[in-house]
Structure formats: structure tokens, C-alpha cells
mmCIF file as Biopython writes it, N, C-alpha, C and O atoms, coordinates in Angstrom:
data_model
#
loop_
_atom_site.group_PDB
_atom_site.id
_atom_site.type_symbol
_atom_site.label_atom_id
_atom_site.label_alt_id
_atom_site.label_comp_id
_atom_site.label_asym_id
_atom_site.label_entity_id
_atom_site.label_seq_id
_atom_site.pdbx_PDB_ins_code
_atom_site.Cartn_x
_atom_site.Cartn_y
_atom_site.Cartn_z
_atom_site.occupancy
_atom_site.B_iso_or_equiv
_atom_site.auth_seq_id
_atom_site.auth_asym_id
_atom_site.pdbx_PDB_model_num
ATOM 1   N N  . MET A ? 1  ? 68.082  16.496  55.011 1.0 0.0 1  A 1 
ATOM 2   C CA . MET A ? 1  ? 65.848  16.259  55.233 1.0 0.0 1  A 1 
ATOM 3   C C  . MET A ? 1  ? 65.464  14.720  53.572 1.0 0.0 1  A 1 
ATOM 4   O O  . MET A ? 1  ? 64.395  14.189  53.271 1.0 0.0 1  A 1 
ATOM 5   N N  . GLY A ? 2  ? 66.560  14.572  53.083 1.0 0.0 2  A 1 
ATOM 6   C CA . GLY A ? 2  ? 66.112  13.500  52.732 1.0 0.0 2  A 1 
ATOM 7   C C  . GLY A ? 2  ? 65.531  12.864  53.588 1.0 0.0 2  A 1 
ATOM 8   O O  . GLY A ? 2  ? 64.361  12.904  53.206 1.0 0.0 2  A 1 
ATOM 9   N N  . LEU A ? 3  ? 65.570  12.143  54.746 1.0 0.0 3  A 1 
ATOM 10  C CA . LEU A ? 3  ? 64.862  11.702  55.326 1.0 0.0 3  A 1 
ATOM 11  C C  . LEU A ? 3  ? 63.182  11.575  54.854 1.0 0.0 3  A 1 
ATOM 12  O O  . LEU A ? 3  ? 62.370  10.861  54.266 1.0 0.0 3  A 1 
ATOM 13  N N  . LEU A ? 4  ? 63.452  13.536  56.001 1.0 0.0 4  A 1 
ATOM 14  C CA . LEU A ? 4  ? 62.014  13.856  55.481 1.0 0.0 4  A 1 
ATOM 15  C C  . LEU A ? 4  ? 60.340  13.834  54.641 1.0 0.0 4  A 1 
ATOM 16  O O  . LEU A ? 4  ? 59.163  13.695  54.975 1.0 0.0 4  A 1 
ATOM 17  N N  . ASP A ? 5  ? 61.266  14.104  53.180 1.0 0.0 5  A 1 
ATOM 18  C CA . ASP A ? 5  ? 61.265  14.428  51.920 1.0 0.0 5  A 1 
ATOM 19  C C  . ASP A ? 5  ? 60.687  12.485  51.992 1.0 0.0 5  A 1 
ATOM 20  O O  . ASP A ? 5  ? 59.612  12.339  52.574 1.0 0.0 5  A 1 
ATOM 21  N N  . ASN A ? 6  ? 61.238  11.387  51.543 1.0 0.0 6  A 1 
ATOM 22  C CA . ASN A ? 6  ? 61.062  10.297  51.908 1.0 0.0 6  A 1 
ATOM 23  C C  . ASN A ? 6  ? 59.511  9.745   52.406 1.0 0.0 6  A 1 
ATOM 24  O O  . ASN A ? 6  ? 58.431  9.371   51.948 1.0 0.0 6  A 1 
ATOM 25  N N  . ALA A ? 7  ? 60.325  10.016  53.855 1.0 0.0 7  A 1 
ATOM 26  C CA . ALA A ? 7  ? 58.359  10.106  54.395 1.0 0.0 7  A 1 
ATOM 27  C C  . ALA A ? 7  ? 57.275  10.458  53.896 1.0 0.0 7  A 1 
ATOM 28  O O  . ALA A ? 7  ? 56.298  9.863   53.442 1.0 0.0 7  A 1 
ATOM 29  N N  . LYS A ? 8  ? 57.491  11.228  54.000 1.0 0.0 8  A 1 
ATOM 30  C CA . LYS A ? 8  ? 56.737  12.438  53.003 1.0 0.0 8  A 1 
ATOM 31  C C  . LYS A ? 8  ? 56.169  11.984  52.301 1.0 0.0 8  A 1 
ATOM 32  O O  . LYS A ? 8  ? 54.970  12.262  52.339 1.0 0.0 8  A 1 
ATOM 33  N N  . GLU A ? 9  ? 56.480  11.348  51.597 1.0 0.0 9  A 1 
ATOM 34  C CA . GLU A ? 9  ? 56.193  10.783  49.841 1.0 0.0 9  A 1 
ATOM 35  C C  . GLU A ? 9  ? 55.572  9.390   49.636 1.0 0.0 9  A 1 
ATOM 36  O O  . GLU A ? 9  ? 54.888  8.998   48.691 1.0 0.0 9  A 1 
ATOM 37  N N  . ALA A ? 10 ? 55.939  8.788   50.653 1.0 0.0 10 A 1 
ATOM 38  C CA . ALA A ? 10 ? 55.449  7.407   51.598 1.0 0.0 10 A 1 
ATOM 39  C C  . ALA A ? 10 ? 54.581  7.533   52.337 1.0 0.0 10 A 1 
ATOM 40  O O  . ALA A ? 10 ? 54.147  6.529   52.904 1.0 0.0 10 A 1 
ATOM 41  N N  . ALA A ? 11 ? 54.199  8.409   52.512 1.0 0.0 11 A 1 
ATOM 42  C CA . ALA A ? 11 ? 52.777  8.974   52.963 1.0 0.0 11 A 1 
ATOM 43  C C  . ALA A ? 11 ? 51.417  9.539   52.580 1.0 0.0 11 A 1 
ATOM 44  O O  . ALA A ? 11 ? 50.369  9.211   53.137 1.0 0.0 11 A 1 
ATOM 45  N N  . GLU A ? 12 ? 51.540  10.610  51.362 1.0 0.0 12 A 1 
ATOM 46  C CA . GLU A ? 12 ? 51.045  10.769  50.473 1.0 0.0 12 A 1 
ATOM 47  C C  . GLU A ? 12 ? 51.234  9.345   49.415 1.0 0.0 12 A 1 
ATOM 48  O O  . GLU A ? 12 ? 50.502  9.506   48.439 1.0 0.0 12 A 1 
ATOM 49  N N  . ALA A ? 13 ? 51.818  8.331   49.355 1.0 0.0 13 A 1 
ATOM 50  C CA . ALA A ? 13 ? 51.541  7.418   48.447 1.0 0.0 13 A 1 
ATOM 51  C C  . ALA A ? 13 ? 50.841  5.952   48.541 1.0 0.0 13 A 1 
ATOM 52  O O  . ALA A ? 13 ? 50.581  4.986   47.823 1.0 0.0 13 A 1 
ATOM 53  N N  . ALA A ? 14 ? 50.641  6.592   50.451 1.0 0.0 14 A 1 
ATOM 54  C CA . ALA A ? 14 ? 49.789  5.442   50.448 1.0 0.0 14 A 1 
ATOM 55  C C  . ALA A ? 14 ? 48.545  7.003   50.855 1.0 0.0 14 A 1 
ATOM 56  O O  . ALA A ? 14 ? 47.345  6.761   50.723 1.0 0.0 14 A 1 
ATOM 57  N N  . GLY A ? 15 ? 48.667  7.429   50.989 1.0 0.0 15 A 1 
ATOM 58  C CA . GLY A ? 15 ? 47.354  8.204   51.157 1.0 0.0 15 A 1 
ATOM 59  C C  . GLY A ? 15 ? 46.266  8.512   50.277 1.0 0.0 15 A 1 
ATOM 60  O O  . GLY A ? 15 ? 45.092  8.835   50.458 1.0 0.0 15 A 1 
ATOM 61  N N  . GLU A ? 16 ? 47.233  8.257   48.933 1.0 0.0 16 A 1 
ATOM 62  C CA . GLU A ? 16 ? 46.257  7.983   47.459 1.0 0.0 16 A 1 
ATOM 63  C C  . GLU A ? 16 ? 45.995  6.592   47.026 1.0 0.0 16 A 1 
ATOM 64  O O  . GLU A ? 16 ? 45.068  6.241   46.296 1.0 0.0 16 A 1 
ATOM 65  N N  . LYS A ? 17 ? 47.046  5.721   47.632 1.0 0.0 17 A 1 
ATOM 66  C CA . LYS A ? 17 ? 46.219  4.052   47.647 1.0 0.0 17 A 1 
ATOM 67  C C  . LYS A ? 17 ? 45.331  3.962   48.021 1.0 0.0 17 A 1 
ATOM 68  O O  . LYS A ? 17 ? 44.362  3.705   47.307 1.0 0.0 17 A 1 
ATOM 69  N N  . LEU A ? 18 ? 45.181  4.275   50.426 1.0 0.0 18 A 1 
ATOM 70  C CA . LEU A ? 18 ? 44.326  3.910   50.604 1.0 0.0 18 A 1 
ATOM 71  C C  . LEU A ? 18 ? 42.349  4.776   50.294 1.0 0.0 18 A 1 
ATOM 72  O O  . LEU A ? 18 ? 41.314  4.445   50.873 1.0 0.0 18 A 1 
ATOM 73  N N  . SER A ? 19 ? 42.535  5.906   49.178 1.0 0.0 19 A 1 
ATOM 74  C CA . SER A ? 19 ? 41.404  7.051   48.958 1.0 0.0 19 A 1 
ATOM 75  C C  . SER A ? 19 ? 41.264  5.847   47.410 1.0 0.0 19 A 1 
ATOM 76  O O  . SER A ? 19 ? 40.263  5.144   47.270 1.0 0.0 19 A 1 
ATOM 77  N N  . ARG A ? 20 ? 42.145  5.829   46.654 1.0 0.0 20 A 1 
ATOM 78  C CA . ARG A ? 20 ? 41.603  4.793   45.553 1.0 0.0 20 A 1 
ATOM 79  C C  . ARG A ? 20 ? 40.767  3.471   45.815 1.0 0.0 20 A 1 
ATOM 80  O O  . ARG A ? 20 ? 39.698  3.188   45.275 1.0 0.0 20 A 1 
ATOM 81  N N  . ALA A ? 21 ? 41.544  2.626   46.861 1.0 0.0 21 A 1 
ATOM 82  C CA . ALA A ? 21 ? 40.676  1.424   47.559 1.0 0.0 21 A 1 
ATOM 83  C C  . ALA A ? 21 ? 38.797  1.913   47.931 1.0 0.0 21 A 1 
ATOM 84  O O  . ALA A ? 21 ? 37.726  1.486   47.499 1.0 0.0 21 A 1 
ATOM 85  N N  . PHE A ? 22 ? 39.194  3.033   48.970 1.0 0.0 22 A 1 
ATOM 86  C CA . PHE A ? 22 ? 37.823  2.965   49.231 1.0 0.0 22 A 1 
ATOM 87  C C  . PHE A ? 22 ? 36.923  4.053   48.579 1.0 0.0 22 A 1 
ATOM 88  O O  . PHE A ? 22 ? 35.947  4.474   49.200 1.0 0.0 22 A 1 
ATOM 89  N N  . ASP A ? 23 ? 37.292  4.603   47.105 1.0 0.0 23 A 1 
ATOM 90  C CA . ASP A ? 23 ? 36.495  4.620   46.206 1.0 0.0 23 A 1 
ATOM 91  C C  . ASP A ? 23 ? 36.076  3.175   45.192 1.0 0.0 23 A 1 
ATOM 92  O O  . ASP A ? 23 ? 35.170  2.730   44.487 1.0 0.0 23 A 1 
ATOM 93  N N  . ASP A ? 24 ? 37.175  2.916   45.602 1.0 0.0 24 A 1 
ATOM 94  C CA . ASP A ? 24 ? 36.574  1.139   44.676 1.0 0.0 24 A 1 
ATOM 95  C C  . ASP A ? 24 ? 35.141  0.389   45.618 1.0 0.0 24 A 1 
ATOM 96  O O  . ASP A ? 24 ? 34.092  -0.147  45.260 1.0 0.0 24 A 1 
ATOM 97  N N  . THR A ? 25 ? 35.728  0.676   46.876 1.0 0.0 25 A 1 
ATOM 98  C CA . THR A ? 25 ? 34.938  0.132   47.993 1.0 0.0 25 A 1 
ATOM 99  C C  . THR A ? 25 ? 33.409  0.612   47.961 1.0 0.0 25 A 1 
ATOM 100 O O  . THR A ? 25 ? 32.330  0.024   48.032 1.0 0.0 25 A 1 
ATOM 101 N N  . LYS A ? 26 ? 33.762  1.799   47.837 1.0 0.0 26 A 1 
ATOM 102 C CA . LYS A ? 26 ? 32.095  2.780   47.566 1.0 0.0 26 A 1 
ATOM 103 C C  . LYS A ? 26 ? 31.528  2.193   46.454 1.0 0.0 26 A 1 
ATOM 104 O O  . LYS A ? 26 ? 30.401  1.697   46.447 1.0 0.0 26 A 1 
ATOM 105 N N  . GLY A ? 27 ? 32.704  2.263   44.989 1.0 0.0 27 A 1 
ATOM 106 C CA . GLY A ? 27 ? 31.857  1.998   43.619 1.0 0.0 27 A 1 
ATOM 107 C C  . GLY A ? 27 ? 31.050  0.531   43.706 1.0 0.0 27 A 1 
ATOM 108 O O  . GLY A ? 27 ? 29.885  0.344   43.355 1.0 0.0 27 A 1 
ATOM 109 N N  . ARG A ? 28 ? 31.647  -0.110  44.066 1.0 0.0 28 A 1 
ATOM 110 C CA . ARG A ? 28 ? 30.926  -1.764  44.361 1.0 0.0 28 A 1 
ATOM 111 C C  . ARG A ? 28 ? 30.366  -1.922  45.224 1.0 0.0 28 A 1 
ATOM 112 O O  . ARG A ? 28 ? 30.150  -3.047  45.674 1.0 0.0 28 A 1 
ATOM 113 N N  . VAL A ? 29 ? 29.939  -0.837  45.749 1.0 0.0 29 A 1 
ATOM 114 C CA . VAL A ? 29 ? 28.575  -0.840  46.862 1.0 0.0 29 A 1 
ATOM 115 C C  . VAL A ? 29 ? 27.350  -0.349  46.486 1.0 0.0 29 A 1 
ATOM 116 O O  . VAL A ? 29 ? 26.175  -0.570  46.780 1.0 0.0 29 A 1 
ATOM 117 N N  . SER A ? 30 ? 28.210  0.682   45.448 1.0 0.0 30 A 1 
ATOM 118 C CA . SER A ? 30 ? 26.981  1.644   44.580 1.0 0.0 30 A 1 
ATOM 119 C C  . SER A ? 30 ? 26.512  0.632   43.973 1.0 0.0 30 A 1 
ATOM 120 O O  . SER A ? 30 ? 25.397  0.375   44.428 1.0 0.0 30 A 1 
ATOM 121 N N  . ASP A ? 31 ? 26.877  -0.201  43.013 1.0 0.0 31 A 1 
ATOM 122 C CA . ASP A ? 31 ? 26.963  -0.299  41.955 1.0 0.0 31 A 1 
ATOM 123 C C  . ASP A ? 31 ? 26.327  -2.239  42.365 1.0 0.0 31 A 1 
ATOM 124 O O  . ASP A ? 31 ? 26.208  -3.157  41.555 1.0 0.0 31 A 1 
ATOM 125 N N  . LYS A ? 32 ? 25.963  -2.262  44.331 1.0 0.0 32 A 1 
ATOM 126 C CA . LYS A ? 32 ? 25.702  -4.043  44.441 1.0 0.0 32 A 1 
ATOM 127 C C  . LYS A ? 32 ? 24.294  -3.084  44.870 1.0 0.0 32 A 1 
ATOM 128 O O  . LYS A ? 32 ? 23.489  -3.452  44.016 1.0 0.0 32 A 1 
ATOM 129 N N  . VAL A ? 33 ? 23.456  -1.877  45.889 1.0 0.0 33 A 1 
ATOM 130 C CA . VAL A ? 33 ? 22.393  -0.937  45.745 1.0 0.0 33 A 1 
ATOM 131 C C  . VAL A ? 33 ? 21.851  -0.833  44.509 1.0 0.0 33 A 1 
ATOM 132 O O  . VAL A ? 33 ? 20.627  -0.863  44.630 1.0 0.0 33 A 1 
ATOM 133 N N  . ASP A ? 34 ? 22.213  -0.714  43.259 1.0 0.0 34 A 1 
ATOM 134 C CA . ASP A ? 34 ? 21.906  -0.208  42.215 1.0 0.0 34 A 1 
ATOM 135 C C  . ASP A ? 34 ? 21.186  -1.804  41.770 1.0 0.0 34 A 1 
ATOM 136 O O  . ASP A ? 34 ? 19.969  -1.883  41.940 1.0 0.0 34 A 1 
ATOM 137 N N  . GLU A ? 35 ? 21.762  -2.792  41.328 1.0 0.0 35 A 1 
ATOM 138 C CA . GLU A ? 35 ? 21.188  -4.726  41.292 1.0 0.0 35 A 1 
ATOM 139 C C  . GLU A ? 35 ? 20.199  -4.899  42.382 1.0 0.0 35 A 1 
ATOM 140 O O  . GLU A ? 35 ? 19.460  -5.879  42.294 1.0 0.0 35 A 1 
ATOM 141 N N  . ALA A ? 36 ? 20.049  -3.995  43.535 1.0 0.0 36 A 1 
ATOM 142 C CA . ALA A ? 36 ? 19.208  -4.726  44.220 1.0 0.0 36 A 1 
ATOM 143 C C  . ALA A ? 36 ? 18.459  -4.720  44.329 1.0 0.0 36 A 1 
ATOM 144 O O  . ALA A ? 36 ? 17.620  -5.482  44.809 1.0 0.0 36 A 1 
ATOM 145 N N  . LYS A ? 37 ? 18.503  -2.908  43.482 1.0 0.0 37 A 1 
ATOM 146 C CA . LYS A ? 37 ? 17.375  -1.806  43.216 1.0 0.0 37 A 1 
ATOM 147 C C  . LYS A ? 37 ? 16.290  -2.065  41.439 1.0 0.0 37 A 1 
ATOM 148 O O  . LYS A ? 37 ? 15.216  -1.594  41.062 1.0 0.0 37 A 1 
ATOM 149 N N  . ALA A ? 38 ? 16.981  -2.728  40.996 1.0 0.0 38 A 1 
ATOM 150 C CA . ALA A ? 38 ? 16.774  -3.551  40.186 1.0 0.0 38 A 1 
ATOM 151 C C  . ALA A ? 38 ? 16.670  -4.684  39.970 1.0 0.0 38 A 1 
ATOM 152 O O  . ALA A ? 38 ? 16.812  -5.087  38.816 1.0 0.0 38 A 1 
ATOM 153 N N  . ASP A ? 39 ? 16.372  -5.607  41.077 1.0 0.0 39 A 1 
ATOM 154 C CA . ASP A ? 39 ? 15.434  -7.332  41.116 1.0 0.0 39 A 1 
ATOM 155 C C  . ASP A ? 39 ? 14.617  -6.735  41.885 1.0 0.0 39 A 1 
ATOM 156 O O  . ASP A ? 39 ? 13.419  -6.975  41.737 1.0 0.0 39 A 1 
ATOM 157 N N  . ALA A ? 40 ? 15.029  -5.850  42.854 1.0 0.0 40 A 1 
ATOM 158 C CA . ALA A ? 40 ? 12.849  -5.605  43.395 1.0 0.0 40 A 1 
ATOM 159 C C  . ALA A ? 40 ? 11.966  -4.680  42.163 1.0 0.0 40 A 1 
ATOM 160 O O  . ALA A ? 40 ? 10.754  -4.511  42.301 1.0 0.0 40 A 1 
ATOM 161 N N  . GLU A ? 41 ? 12.379  -4.367  41.502 1.0 0.0 41 A 1 
ATOM 162 C CA . GLU A ? 41 ? 11.738  -3.742  40.521 1.0 0.0 41 A 1 
ATOM 163 C C  . GLU A ? 41 ? 11.697  -4.863  39.789 1.0 0.0 41 A 1 
ATOM 164 O O  . GLU A ? 41 ? 10.531  -5.145  40.065 1.0 0.0 41 A 1 
ATOM 165 N N  . VAL A ? 42 ? 12.147  -6.013  38.843 1.0 0.0 42 A 1 
ATOM 166 C CA . VAL A ? 42 ? 11.654  -6.353  38.285 1.0 0.0 42 A 1 
ATOM 167 C C  . VAL A ? 42 ? 10.281  -7.159  38.619 1.0 0.0 42 A 1 
ATOM 168 O O  . VAL A ? 42 ? 9.132   -7.139  38.177 1.0 0.0 42 A 1 
ATOM 169 N N  . LYS A ? 43 ? 11.456  -8.361  40.303 1.0 0.0 43 A 1 
ATOM 170 C CA . LYS A ? 43 ? 9.537   -8.693  40.776 1.0 0.0 43 A 1 
ATOM 171 C C  . LYS A ? 43 ? 9.076   -8.424  40.978 1.0 0.0 43 A 1 
ATOM 172 O O  . LYS A ? 43 ? 8.148   -9.202  41.199 1.0 0.0 43 A 1 
ATOM 173 N N  . LYS A ? 44 ? 8.688   -6.461  41.391 1.0 0.0 44 A 1 
ATOM 174 C CA . LYS A ? 44 ? 7.763   -6.064  41.361 1.0 0.0 44 A 1 
ATOM 175 C C  . LYS A ? 44 ? 6.765   -6.279  39.986 1.0 0.0 44 A 1 
ATOM 176 O O  . LYS A ? 44 ? 5.575   -6.595  39.986 1.0 0.0 44 A 1 
ATOM 177 N N  . ALA A ? 45 ? 7.587   -6.020  38.902 1.0 0.0 45 A 1 
ATOM 178 C CA . ALA A ? 45 ? 7.304   -5.631  37.610 1.0 0.0 45 A 1 
ATOM 179 C C  . ALA A ? 45 ? 6.418   -7.471  37.605 1.0 0.0 45 A 1 
ATOM 180 O O  . ALA A ? 45 ? 5.268   -7.909  37.585 1.0 0.0 45 A 1 
ATOM 181 N N  . GLU A ? 46 ? 7.357   -7.837  37.625 1.0 0.0 46 A 1 
ATOM 182 C CA . GLU A ? 46 ? 6.285   -10.078 37.218 1.0 0.0 46 A 1 
ATOM 183 C C  . GLU A ? 46 ? 5.610   -9.907  38.216 1.0 0.0 46 A 1 
ATOM 184 O O  . GLU A ? 46 ? 4.516   -10.409 37.960 1.0 0.0 46 A 1 
ATOM 185 N N  . GLN A ? 47 ? 5.600   -9.344  39.578 1.0 0.0 47 A 1 
ATOM 186 C CA . GLN A ? 47 ? 4.118   -9.701  40.358 1.0 0.0 47 A 1 
ATOM 187 C C  . GLN A ? 47 ? 2.757   -9.178  39.468 1.0 0.0 47 A 1 
ATOM 188 O O  . GLN A ? 47 ? 1.643   -9.598  39.156 1.0 0.0 47 A 1 
ATOM 189 N N  . ASN A ? 48 ? 3.800   -7.708  39.234 1.0 0.0 48 A 1 
ATOM 190 C CA . ASN A ? 48 ? 2.352   -6.785  38.739 1.0 0.0 48 A 1 
ATOM 191 C C  . ASN A ? 48 ? 1.791   -6.904  37.224 1.0 0.0 48 A 1 
ATOM 192 O O  . ASN A ? 48 ? 1.297   -5.971  36.591 1.0 0.0 48 A 1 
ATOM 193 N N  . ARG A ? 49 ? 2.004   -8.572  36.649 1.0 0.0 49 A 1 
ATOM 194 C CA . ARG A ? 49 ? 1.832   -9.065  35.925 1.0 0.0 49 A 1 
ATOM 195 C C  . ARG A ? 49 ? 0.883   -10.025 35.912 1.0 0.0 49 A 1 
ATOM 196 O O  . ARG A ? 49 ? -0.175  -10.156 35.296 1.0 0.0 49 A 1 
ATOM 197 N N  . ASP A ? 50 ? 1.590   -10.810 36.885 1.0 0.0 50 A 1 
ATOM 198 C CA . ASP A ? 50 ? 0.700   -12.335 37.308 1.0 0.0 50 A 1 
ATOM 199 C C  . ASP A ? 50 ? -1.082  -11.649 37.684 1.0 0.0 50 A 1 
ATOM 200 O O  . ASP A ? 50 ? -2.167  -11.696 37.104 1.0 0.0 50 A 1 
ATOM 201 N N  . ALA A ? 51 ? -0.512  -10.992 39.091 1.0 0.0 51 A 1 
ATOM 202 C CA . ALA A ? 51 ? -1.749  -10.334 39.081 1.0 0.0 51 A 1 
ATOM 203 C C  . ALA A ? 51 ? -2.728  -9.830  38.646 1.0 0.0 51 A 1 
ATOM 204 O O  . ALA A ? 51 ? -3.837  -9.859  39.180 1.0 0.0 51 A 1 
ATOM 205 N N  . THR A ? 52 ? -2.351  -9.142  37.306 1.0 0.0 52 A 1 
ATOM 206 C CA . THR A ? 52 ? -3.250  -8.849  35.946 1.0 0.0 52 A 1 
ATOM 207 C C  . THR A ? 52 ? -3.473  -9.978  35.358 1.0 0.0 52 A 1 
ATOM 208 O O  . THR A ? 52 ? -4.644  -10.139 35.014 1.0 0.0 52 A 1 
ATOM 209 N N  . GLU A ? 53 ? -2.654  -10.926 35.092 1.0 0.0 53 A 1 
ATOM 210 C CA . GLU A ? 53 ? -2.752  -12.311 34.480 1.0 0.0 53 A 1 
ATOM 211 C C  . GLU A ? 53 ? -3.930  -12.522 35.256 1.0 0.0 53 A 1 
ATOM 212 O O  . GLU A ? 53 ? -5.038  -12.679 34.744 1.0 0.0 53 A 1 
ATOM 213 N N  . ALA A ? 54 ? -3.683  -12.527 36.627 1.0 0.0 54 A 1 
ATOM 214 C CA . ALA A ? 54 ? -4.830  -13.700 37.264 1.0 0.0 54 A 1 
ATOM 215 C C  . ALA A ? 54 ? -6.371  -12.572 37.061 1.0 0.0 54 A 1 
ATOM 216 O O  . ALA A ? 54 ? -7.497  -13.067 37.003 1.0 0.0 54 A 1 
ATOM 217 N N  . LYS A ? 55 ? -6.235  -11.725 37.015 1.0 0.0 55 A 1 
ATOM 218 C CA . LYS A ? 55 ? -7.405  -10.269 37.161 1.0 0.0 55 A 1 
ATOM 219 C C  . LYS A ? 55 ? -8.074  -10.923 35.883 1.0 0.0 55 A 1 
ATOM 220 O O  . LYS A ? 55 ? -9.199  -11.406 36.002 1.0 0.0 55 A 1 
ATOM 221 N N  . ASN A ? 56 ? -7.493  -10.950 34.804 1.0 0.0 56 A 1 
ATOM 222 C CA . ASN A ? 56 ? -7.942  -10.884 33.243 1.0 0.0 56 A 1 
ATOM 223 C C  . ASN A ? 56 ? -8.568  -12.848 33.190 1.0 0.0 56 A 1 
ATOM 224 O O  . ASN A ? 56 ? -9.662  -13.234 32.777 1.0 0.0 56 A 1 
ATOM 225 N N  . ASP A ? 57 ? -7.666  -13.532 33.636 1.0 0.0 57 A 1 
ATOM 226 C CA . ASP A ? 57 ? -8.565  -14.990 33.826 1.0 0.0 57 A 1 
ATOM 227 C C  . ASP A ? 57 ? -10.044 -14.908 34.334 1.0 0.0 57 A 1 
ATOM 228 O O  . ASP A ? 57 ? -11.079 -15.351 33.835 1.0 0.0 57 A 1 
ATOM 229 N N  . PHE A ? 58 ? -9.746  -13.983 35.840 1.0 0.0 58 A 1 
ATOM 230 C CA . PHE A ? 58 ? -11.278 -14.435 36.388 1.0 0.0 58 A 1 
ATOM 231 C C  . PHE A ? 58 ? -12.240 -13.250 35.624 1.0 0.0 58 A 1 
ATOM 232 O O  . PHE A ? 58 ? -13.396 -13.572 35.352 1.0 0.0 58 A 1 
ATOM 233 N N  . LYS A ? 59 ? -11.868 -12.178 35.354 1.0 0.0 59 A 1 
ATOM 234 C CA . LYS A ? 59 ? -12.563 -12.252 34.424 1.0 0.0 59 A 1 
ATOM 235 C C  . LYS A ? 59 ? -13.122 -12.540 32.771 1.0 0.0 59 A 1 
ATOM 236 O O  . LYS A ? 59 ? -13.865 -11.942 31.992 1.0 0.0 59 A 1 
ATOM 237 N N  . GLU A ? 60 ? -12.727 -13.155 32.755 1.0 0.0 60 A 1 
ATOM 238 C CA . GLU A ? 60 ? -12.475 -14.301 31.759 1.0 0.0 60 A 1 
ATOM 239 C C  . GLU A ? 60 ? -13.415 -15.630 31.834 1.0 0.0 60 A 1 
ATOM 240 O O  . GLU A ? 60 ? -14.136 -15.705 30.839 1.0 0.0 60 A 1 
ATOM 241 N N  . ASN A ? 61 ? -13.537 -16.360 32.467 1.0 0.0 61 A 1 
ATOM 242 C CA . ASN A ? 61 ? -13.989 -17.426 33.473 1.0 0.0 61 A 1 
ATOM 243 C C  . ASN A ? 61 ? -15.527 -16.703 33.953 1.0 0.0 61 A 1 
ATOM 244 O O  . ASN A ? 61 ? -16.553 -17.384 33.949 1.0 0.0 61 A 1 
ATOM 245 N N  . LEU A ? 62 ? -15.524 -15.323 34.338 1.0 0.0 62 A 1 
ATOM 246 C CA . LEU A ? 62 ? -16.698 -14.550 34.436 1.0 0.0 62 A 1 
ATOM 247 C C  . LEU A ? 62 ? -17.645 -14.680 32.835 1.0 0.0 62 A 1 
ATOM 248 O O  . LEU A ? 62 ? -18.856 -14.901 32.812 1.0 0.0 62 A 1 
ATOM 249 N N  . ARG A ? 63 ? -16.917 -14.520 31.776 1.0 0.0 63 A 1 
ATOM 250 C CA . ARG A ? 63 ? -17.667 -14.684 30.590 1.0 0.0 63 A 1 
ATOM 251 C C  . ARG A ? 63 ? -18.113 -15.561 30.540 1.0 0.0 63 A 1 
ATOM 252 O O  . ARG A ? 63 ? -19.326 -15.714 30.391 1.0 0.0 63 A 1 
ATOM 253 N N  . ASP A ? 64 ? -17.459 -16.257 30.625 1.0 0.0 64 A 1 
ATOM 254 C CA . ASP A ? 64 ? -18.486 -18.210 30.142 1.0 0.0 64 A 1 
ATOM 255 C C  . ASP A ? 64 ? -19.480 -18.173 31.070 1.0 0.0 64 A 1 
ATOM 256 O O  . ASP A ? 64 ? -20.293 -19.094 31.141 1.0 0.0 64 A 1 
#
């Protein structure tokens, strides 16, 4: 029975290690997705700012 117990423990340990590796990878992918979303939001905000500045400059030039 010792051999079966050792095999069972080894299989459980391998399963736990695989599960941790999967969770770590899942976390890294999630972090990258969040980073990409944040970058997209920053770009959108910068474009909105630039458009507003251009609109305000245009209006200012019309007043002159």
C-alpha cells in the first residue's frame, strides 16, 4: 500500500502545483487585460482633451 499512497500523494501534489500555475497565469492575463483597458481609457481621455482644446482654439479665433 505504500507505493499506492506515494503515487496518490504525488498526483495530488502535481495537481495542486498545476492548479497554482493556472491561477498565476490567469492572474497575469487578467492584469494585462486591465492594463490594456487602462491604456485605452487614457488614450480616449487624451483625444477628448485634444479635441476640446482644438474646439476652444477655433472658437477663440472666431472671436478675434
